[in-house]
N, C-alpha and C positions, 0 to 999 in steps of 0.2 A: 604095172610097164608090163610090156608084149613080152612073151617068152622068146622069141628070138633076138630082142634087143639085152636081154637079160642074159642069153648064154653069151651072146659075144662078148659083154662089158665083164663076165666071169671067169672069162680065159685073159684078159688084162691082167697086168703085171700091177701092183699097187700102185709103183712111179707112173707106168703108161694110165689107168683111170684117172690120177690127178689129173695129168695131164689134159688126158682127156677134159675132163670136167672143167679145168680151166679154158681151155680154148672154146668149149660149143657154150658151157653155158655161162660165166664169170662174165670172158668178153663181150657175150651179148647182153646180159643183165648191167651191166657198168653203164653199156653205149646207151640204154633205154633208159636208164636213171636219170643219165645227163639229157639227154632229149626230149622227156618225160617234165623234168623240171621246168622247161621254156614253153613246149608246147601247153600245161597246163597253168602258167602265168597268163599266156597269151588266148586262153579257151574261156578264163573266167573275165578277162574283159571282154568279148566280144559277147560271150554266151550266161553270162554271169548272173546278168538282169532277168533275164527271161527263163533258167535252169537255174535256180540255187544247188540243184544238186550239184552240179560243176564244183561250187566253193565247198561244199562238203568232201568231192570227191580230190579235193586239190587239199585239203585237211588233211584227208585220208592216208594220201601220199604224200603229205611231207611226216606225215609220224610215222612212217612205213621205209622213207626214204634212209636216214643213219643207221636204221637198223639192220636193213639188207645190207648196206654197202662197208657196214663195220664188220659183219659177219662174213660176207664174202672176204674182207682182207684178213679176218682170223685164219682164215682156209688158207688163203695162200701163202703168206706170209708166216703161218707160225705151223700149224698141222701137217700143210704139205709137203715143205723140206723135210722134217725130219720122219716123215715118214719114207721116202726116199733111204734115208739111214737104216732104218727102223727091218727094212727090206733084206738087207745085207745080212745073211747070217753071221758074218765075224765080228760085224759090229755089236760091241758090249756097254749097255747102258745102266746106268745105277738106278736106283728103287726110285729117286725122287724124279727121273726122267722119265720113267714110266707109268708113275703118277701121272705126273703133268699131262702125257697122251690121252690115259684115262679121262683126266678129269675135263682136258678139253673137248673131248669127243660127247662126254654128258651134256658139257655147256651148249654143246651146239648146237645138239637135240632138244636140248631145252629150248634154243634160241627157232628153231624150228617148228616150235609148238606156238611159238608169240609170234614169230612171223606167218603163222597159218591164220592166224586170227585176224590178224591184219588184213591180211589179203582176201577174206572171207568177207570182211568188211566192204573193203573197194569193190567185191566182183556184186553184190547188192547194189550198190550205188550205179554201177556201171549199168546193169540189167534193170535199172529202173524203167516203169514203161515210159513217164516221161522224155527220158534222155532220145528216146526212140526218134522221139521227135525233130531231133535237131538236125541243120540242114548244112553249115557253116562247115568248110573245108576242115579247115582246125580241132575244131570238136568233134568232127568224126573221126579225125586221126589221134586224138585223145583217146577215144575209147577203143579205139581198133590198138593201139600199142599201148595200151593197160591191161586190155586183156592178153594179147601175145605176152607181157611181163611175165604176168601172175601165171600163166599155163606153162612160160619155162620155168620159172621157180619150182611149181609143185613138182615138174618133172626131176631138176634136180635133187631136190631135196631125196624123192623114191630110189635114185640111184645111190645114193649118198646112205643114205639108213639101210637100204636092202642089200647095198653090194660093199661100198669101200667102208664105212664106219665098222661091219661087222670081219673084213678083210684087217681090218687096221688093228681090231681088238685082239683078232687070232693071232695075232702078228705079237700084241705086247702080251698074251699069256705065254706065248713060247718064250719070247728074250728072259721074262720073268721065271719062269722053270727054268730056264738056261745058268742064269743066275744064283738060283739056288744051290743048282747042281752043281756048282764054279765054287761056291763058299763053303758048300760041304766038302768036298773033294782038299778045298785049300787048309781045314779044319782038321784032317785027318792024321792018324799018327803016321810021322812017316815021312808027310810031303815035305817037300824040297822050296816049295814056291817060300815067299815071304810075302808078310802081308801088305808091304807097302810097292808088291809088283803090281800093276794090270794084269787080270785074270780074265780070257776069255772062255766062251762057251768053247765045250768040245765038238 
């Protein structure tokens, strides 16, 4: 990642960073996935006989498609919404919720590794010497859009692993520390707070 981009993103709040990733990367990738599903089906019919690599490329894409699609949904609908709440220091989270966030981040990072292997397989096929001889507009468009997709996914992963996830885990540690502090205060002699009351961090 370029230092200038990293600097700019580091200045964003967690909520703004999540919004940026959804608007910049999720939207583009979801659109590309839908388009490429159609393009590759056509390319196989047009070029598959002469270039069997196109069929292999479609198979690799079909394997990757649901994994990436599900990954984007987990981020957008599970992790990112709770990240907004986590940013508020006044919020108080249970140990189970904090553990869920931590485990979700670890799971998403593991999925990055799985998707990176799938993308590497696709890149090899895209760059196969024989495919440079494709002349049909559909075949050329497939190779171009697949390249744009994997480049964007790689950029998104870098932003998440280098900036977003560390920021998120730092807040998890903060809230976890505040929870321990609050529970310690609750159990101190003379504390008038009842145990069935909601305790918020100081």
